N, C-alpha and C positions, 0 to 999 in steps of 0.2 A: 461400497462398504467400509465399514470401519476396520481400521486392523485391531482394534481391540475387542476384548470382552469385559464384560460386566456380569457378577453374580452377586447371589441372594440366598447364600447357603440356609437352612435350616429354618425354624420356625422363628428366631431373631429378625434373619434376612427376611424371610416371607413379611413379619409383623413390620419391619421400617419400611420396605419397598412398598407396602399399600398405604400404609401411613405417612410416609413422609417422602414419599418417592424418590428414595435412592438408591444405592446398592451396598456390598459391603465389601464388595472386592472387585477390584480392575487388573485386569492382565496386558500387557501388550508386550511383545517380543521377550518373552522369559522374562519379565521384570512384573511384581505380583503386589501393587497396593492394599493394603487392608484399611476401610474405614476405623474411626477408632471403637475401640471394643472397651466397654464399662466392665464393672463384678454384677451384671444382672445373672440373675438365677431362671437355668435352662428350665426349670419344670414350671413357674409362673411366668417370664419374662419379665418381671419386675426387679426394682434396683432396691437392698437391704437398707439403702436410708442408713442413720446411724444406729442400726440395731445389731449389728459385729462389728468386730474390731476390724480397724484400715487393712491392717494384714490378711485378713480373711477375704475381702473384698478384692485386693489388688490379687493374691492367690485364685478368685473365683475368673476375674479379667485375666489372668493369663492362662485359665484355661477354655475361656472364651476365644483368645486368641489364636489358641493350641487348633480349635475345633473349625475355624475359619481355615487354617492353614490345611490342617487334612482334607477337607472340603475340596481344597482344590490341587491335592495330593504334595501337598508340601509339611514341612515340618519345621521347629525352631530352627536349625540348624540351616536352614536356608534364607532367614532372618539377617540382614545387613544393617539396618539401619531402624530404631525404637525411637518413637515419640513418646513422651508420658506426661499428662496433664492430674494438676492433682488439686484439690481445694484445701485451702489454708488449715490446718491442724489447728485447734482451740488456743495453742501459744503463738498462733502466728508465722508456724514455720511448716515445711513438707518434711520434718527430717525421722519422722516412722515412715512414711511413705516412702521417702529413697532408701532408707535401710533395706525395707522390705522387698523393692524391687529387685536390688542387688543381691539380695539372699534368692530371688527367685533367677533371676539370671543364672548363679550358680549352682543350683537346685536344677534347672530345666536344661541348660544348655554348656555346662561345666569346662568344655574343652572348645568354646566358641564365644568369640566376644565381639559382636555387632557393635555399632557406635549409636550414641544413647544423648537424647534431648530432653530433660527433664523441667518441667516448668512448674510453678504455683499458679492458679486461674483464682477469680473471683466465685464464678460459676462453670458450669458443665451443661451440655445440654438437656439434661431431667435435673431437678433440683433435688431428688435423691442421690445422685450420681458424686462421688467423692472422685474416683480415677477413671483415667481416659487412656486405652495402650492402643498405639496406630503404628502401625510395620510395615517396612517395604522389605520385600524376599524375591531372589531371585531362583528361578531354576536351574537345575545345573546343566 
C-alpha cells in the first residue's frame, strides 16, 4: 500500500488524468505537491494564449492554484515553496511576469512569504501557455 495519495480535482484534474495520465496533487506525510498550474479558463479548460495581458493570465493561474489547494483542504498560507515558469515577453525578459507574481504574493498572502524560484523558459506544456506555477505546501 503506497504511503502517498494522488488527486486529480475538478474538471482540469479530470481532463489531465484522462488525457495525459497524471495527477494534479501528490500528498505524503502532510507534504502536498501541486503539479504546475497555468492560466487555463475554468469554464472552457482552454488557455487564453496572447488574447489577454500576462497579468490577467498570472492572476488566473493563482486562482487555479488556490482551487487545487482548497480541494485538498489547504490555502495559500500553507504554501512553503513556489516555482514559476514564464515564456519570454516580446522584449526577451520576464519583467512584467515577475512584477505580477510579486503583486499576487502581496495581495493573496500578505503576511506569509514562501520561497520562490522564477524561471524564464522557451516553451511550456501547451503552446498557448505563458505561465505555469508549481507549489509545495504543508498541512498544519
